[in-house]
Backbone as a ProteinNet text record, in pm:
[ID]
protein_1_A
[PRIMARY]
XXXXXXXXXXXXXXXXXXXXXXXXXXXXXXXXXXXXXXXXXXXXXXXXXXXXXXXXXXXXXXXXXXXXXXXXXXXXXXXXXXXXXXXX
[TERTIARY]
-5426.5	-5403.3	-5391.6	-5340.6	-5328.6	-5466	-5565.7	-5700.7	-5755.4	-5734.3	-5780.6	-5709.3	-5579.4	-5502.5	-5551.5	-5570.2	-5612.3	-5753.7	-5843.9	-5984	-5998.9	-5930.5	-5943.8	-5877.7	-5769.5	-5704.5	-5798.4	-5882.1	-5978.2	-6106	-6115	-6230.2	-6343.4	-6321.8	-6424.9	-6426.5	-6545.7	-6560.1	-6535.5	-6449.5	-6416.5	-6471.7	-6533.7	-6589.2	-6517.9	-6471.4	-6404.8	-6493.4	-6538.6	-6613	-6506.9	-6479.8	-6361.4	-6385.3	-6302	-6290.7	-6195.4	-6244.2	-6165.7	-6037.2	-6037.2	-5918.2	-5801.5	-5828.8	-5720	-5628.8	-5682.4	-5603.3	-5488.4	-5497	-5396.8	-5306.6	-5327.2	-5248.5	-5108	-5010.4	-4874	-4872.9	-4803.8	-4797.2	-4905.4	-5001.1	-5110.9	-5109.1	-4998.1	-4988.7	-5019.5	-4999.3	-5022.8	-5158	-5240.8	-5366.4	-5461.3	-5477.8	-5568.7	-5523.2	-5393.5	-5340.2	-5363.8	-5345.8	-5368.6	-5514.7	-5606.9	-5749.5	-5783.5	-5729.2	-5755.1	-5695.3	-5574.1	-5507.8	-5589.8	-5654.9	-5733.4	-5882.2	-5916	-6054.4	-6152.4	-6110.9	-6194.3	-6302.6	-6427.2	-6535.9	-6521.7	-6523.6	-6509.7	-6645.4	-6683.6	-6805.6	-6763.8	-6802.4	-6764.7	-6880.9	-6883.4	-6990.9	-6943.5	-7015.6	-7002.1	-7140.4	-7147	-7279	-7359.8	-7294	-7361.3	-7277.5	-7337.2	-7265.5	-7198.8	-7232.3	-7178.3	-7052.9	-6947.6	-6820	-6834.8	-6910.2	-6924	-6991.3	-7092.5	-7161	-7069.9	-6996.7	-6907.1	-6799.7	-6738.2	-6632	-6684.5	-6806.7	-6866.1	-6886	-6928.7	-6956.3	-6831.1	-6735.2	-6621	-6486.7	-6483.4	-6359.3	-6311.6	-6238.7	-6190.7	-6103.8	-6133.2	-6053.8	-6094.5	-6188.7	-6227.7	-6294.8	-6376.6	-6443.4	-6339.5	-6245.2	-6143	-6058.1	-6016.9	-5935.9	-6017.3	-6146.6	-6233.1	-6244.7	-6260.5	-6267.6	-6136.1	-6024.1	-5893.8	-5882.6	-5937.6	-5938.7	-6020.8	-6136.9	-6219.8	-6146.4	-6079.8	-6005.2	-5890.9	-5827.8	-5721.8	-5778.6	-5892.8	-5956.9	-5992.6	-6045.7	-6078.1	-5955.1	-5839.8	-5717.1	-5674	-5721.7	-5692	-5802.9	-5909	-6016.9	-6148.2	-6149.4	-6274.9	-6372.8	-6497.2	-6598.9	-6589.4	-6499.6	-6481	-6549.2	-6642	-6717.1	-6623.2	-6647.8	-6570.1	-6441.1	-6410.6	-6285.4	-6297.8	-6420.8	-6440	-6418.4	-6394.7	-6372	-6493.8	-6556.5	-6681.8	-6656.8	-6719.2	-6715.1	-6858	-6899.4	-7036	-7028.9
716	574.1	500.7	571.3	511.5	466.2	551.1	519.2	394.8	385.1	268.6	142.7	150.9	34.7	-11.2	81.6	50.3	-7.9	57.3	13	-125.6	-150.7	-282.2	-390.7	-355.9	-452.6	-493.4	-398.6	-425.8	-492	-512.4	-581.4	-491.4	-361.3	-269.4	-263	-242.8	-221.4	-73	-44	94	126	242.2	289.8	418.6	424.2	543.5	607.6	729.1	807.4	872.2	810.6	839.7	937	1038.7	1123.2	1047.2	989.7	897.8	959	1088	1151.5	1151.6	1141.5	1141.5	1020.5	912.8	791.6	813.9	920.6	949.9	1066.9	1122.9	1239	1197.4	1284	1255.4	1233.1	1129.8	1095.2	998.6	972.3	881.2	755.9	731.2	620	484.3	471.1	342.8	335.6	437.9	443.4	329.5	299.8	191.3	58.7	32.8	-90.8	-93.6	20	30	-0.8	59.4	35.7	-111.7	-172.3	-313.9	-401.9	-372.3	-450.6	-454	-342.8	-332.8	-358	-401.8	-435.7	-322.8	-201.7	-84	-78.9	-61.8	-44.5	94.8	103	231	273.2	396.1	455.4	577.1	579	688.5	721.2	843.5	881.4	987.2	993.2	1101.3	1164.9	1294.8	1359.2	1321.8	1258.2	1223.8	1121.4	1052.3	955.3	1020.6	1145.3	1214.2	1293.7	1271.1	1338.3	1490.6	1544.7	1690.8	1747.6	1677.3	1724.1	1716.1	1606.1	1589.3	1697.4	1716.2	1815.5	1957.1	1982.6	2114.6	2139.7	2036.2	2051.6	2043.6	1958	1930.8	1977.1	2018.3	2067.4	1981.6	2046	1977.3	1856.9	1744.8	1624.6	1536.6	1583	1505.6	1374	1376.5	1252.4	1147.2	1184.2	1089.6	1038.4	1127	1084.9	995.9	1023.3	940.2	799.3	789.5	658.4	583.4	652	589	542.7	620.7	580.7	454.1	446.5	325.1	205	224.5	115	69.4	163.2	128.2	44	86.9	7.9	-131.1	-139	-269.1	-358.2	-300.4	-379.8	-442.6	-386.8	-444.5	-536.7	-549.9	-641.5	-575.5	-444.2	-375.2	-391.4	-425.7	-445.3	-579.2	-664.8	-796.6	-899.4	-971.7	-1070.3	-1170.2	-1193.6	-1290.6	-1235.3	-1108.2	-1050.5	-1010.9	-989.9	-943.8	-793.6	-725.3	-580.3	-509.3	-428.5	-362	-225.3	-200.9	-71.4	-29.3	78.6	131.3	272.4
7882.8	7861.2	7994.8	8093	8225.6	8275.4	8258.2	8305.3	8234.1	8103.5	8026.9	8075.3	8091.2	8137.4	8273.5	8361.3	8498.3	8500.8	8427.9	8427.7	8366.5	8255.3	8192.3	8276.7	8343.4	8431.8	8545.5	8589.5	8697.6	8646.1	8514.4	8457.8	8410.9	8409.4	8362.7	8210.8	8156	8012.5	7985.8	7891.3	7858.7	7720.4	7708.2	7582.2	7544.6	7421.2	7369.4	7264.1	7290.5	7190.8	7103.9	6990.4	6911.7	6796.9	6791.7	6673.5	6582.1	6476.8	6393.9	6340.8	6317.2	6259.6	6357.4	6485.5	6584.5	6565.7	6511.1	6489.3	6391.7	6312.3	6210.2	6248.3	6365.3	6408.1	6451	6426.5	6473.5	6624.5	6665.4	6807	6851.3	6764.3	6798	6710.9	6645.7	6550.9	6613.7	6742.1	6810.1	6881.2	6865.1	6939.6	6903.4	6775.2	6734.4	6794.5	6791.6	6849.8	7000.6	7066.1	7210.1	7243.6	7167.8	7192.5	7174.1	7068.9	7043.5	7152.7	7193.2	7297.4	7425.4	7456.4	7579.5	7556.6	7434.2	7398.5	7431.9	7400.5	7423.4	7316.2	7358	7262.3	7201.2	7069.2	7001.1	6945.8	6976.1	6924	6842	6716	6627.5	6534.5	6486.1	6395.7	6297	6189	6092	6080.1	6054.2	6048.1	5924.5	5827.3	5702.1	5627.4	5532.7	5450.3	5329.2	5301.1	5183.7	5219.9	5143.7	5169.1	5172.7	5079.3	5072.5	5197.8	5247.4	5369.1	5491.5	5503.9	5618.6	5616.2	5500	5490.4	5512.8	5472.1	5494.1	5643.5	5715.4	5858.2	5945.1	5906.2	5994.4	5939.1	5814	5755.7	5640	5551.9	5431.1	5467.3	5404	5422.4	5539.7	5621	5739.3	5701	5597.8	5556	5518.5	5434.2	5388.5	5504.7	5594.4	5709.6	5803.8	5815.2	5899.8	5842.5	5711.9	5647.7	5667.6	5653.8	5677.8	5822.8	5916.2	6057	6078.3	6012.5	6021.1	5963.4	5850.9	5789.8	5880	5948.2	6042.8	6156.9	6211.8	6317.3	6266	6143.8	6082.6	6075.8	6044.4	6031.2	6163.1	6275.1	6406.9	6455	6374.1	6408.5	6444.9	6458.6	6488.9	6373.2	6407	6305.2	6234.8	6281.1	6222	6313	6257.6	6335.3	6402.2	6530.2	6605.2	6666.4	6639.5	6692.9	6839.8	6883.7	7021.1	7035.3	6923.4	6926.3	6869.6	6953.9	6918.3	6856.7	6742	6675.2	6645.9	6705.1	6685.5	6632.2
[MASK]
++++++++++++++++++++++++++++++++++++++++++++++++++++++++++++++++++++++++++++++++++++++++

């Protein structure tokens, strides 16, 4: 987090290649808010749109937790037009 704070303070654009499930891990409850506060561009992906395929490749429950992570990012403005927060 120090690196993100420092880089954004200096005017650099920061990109986070995000594992969406990390947003729901204990101790990371404030991560989405932190990313939004520093206007970090978030890049995230799933290997497929089908829950069964994602869970087969990444583990049981990963699809559902990833969707919850996306919804959490949305609640802070990511993916919302005009918010200035980029989600790819």
